N, C-alpha and C positions, 0 to 999 in steps of 0.2 A: 486613584486607580484608573482613571482614564488614560493615564500615560503608560501604564503597564501594557507590555506586549500581549498580543493574542497568541495562545499556543493551541495546536491541534493535538488531540489525544487519541492514541491507538492502543487497544487492549488485545491480548492474546488470552483466550478463554482456556479453561482446564482441558477441555476436549478439542480445542482448536489447534490447527497447525500454522495458522497465520494470524498476523494482527489485524484488527478490524477498527476502522475509524468510528469512534463513539461520540465524539463531540469536541467542543472547544471551551477554553477558559482563559481568563486574564490572570497573570501572575507577574510579580516583580522580577523573578529570575528562574532559572531551571530547577533549582531545588524546591522552590515554592510550587512551581507548576507540577512537579512530580508528586509532591505530597498532597496537593489539591486534586490531582487526577485520581490518586488512590482513594481519597476520601469521597469524592464525587461519583466515581465510576466503578469502584470496586468495594462498595459498602458491604455486599453480601458475599464476598470472597469469590466474585465471578472470574477474576483474572489471575494469571500467573506471571504476566509480563506487561509492562507498560512502556510505551514509547511516547515522547512528547517532542513536537517539532514546532518551532516558531512558524507562524502562519506565513510570514513574509519570506521564509526560506523555501516554501513549496513552489514548485514550477509545474505547470500543467498546460496541456495543449488547449488550444481554442476549439471548442466544439464545432464552430463554423468551418474550421479547416480539417476536420477530421478525415474526410475523403481523401484529401491530398496527402495526408500523413500515412494512412493505413493502406490505401490502394496499391502503392508500389510493390507490396509483398505478393499480390496476386499475379503480377507479371513475371515472377521469378520461379518458373516451374522447376528449376534445378534444385530448389529447396525442398521439393516434395519427393518422397521415396519412389514414387511411380516413375520418375524420369530415368532411373538407373535399371539396368538389366542385371538380374541377379542369377547366379547359376542354379540350376534345378536341385542340386544336392544341398543347397543351403536351406536349412529348416528354421522355423520360428522367427521369421523376419516379417 
């Protein structure tokens, strides 16, 4: 079992609009990972959809570099609707 890949499990609840990470599990292949995810994380019929992703396939930013990654958006004022002049007769904008 130690050679089995680690899978991340995401569940969409009945009332939810998005999938939420609920945990991880080891499985030999994607079919087993999907069945195990159902058995472990949807025992009480909590979900309507399951996503499984190999942990090694997930790419994330380094939290130490978050400032450099997200700050450039602050310098682009043209992305904000306040940059544009709208005609007075335009409603509901």
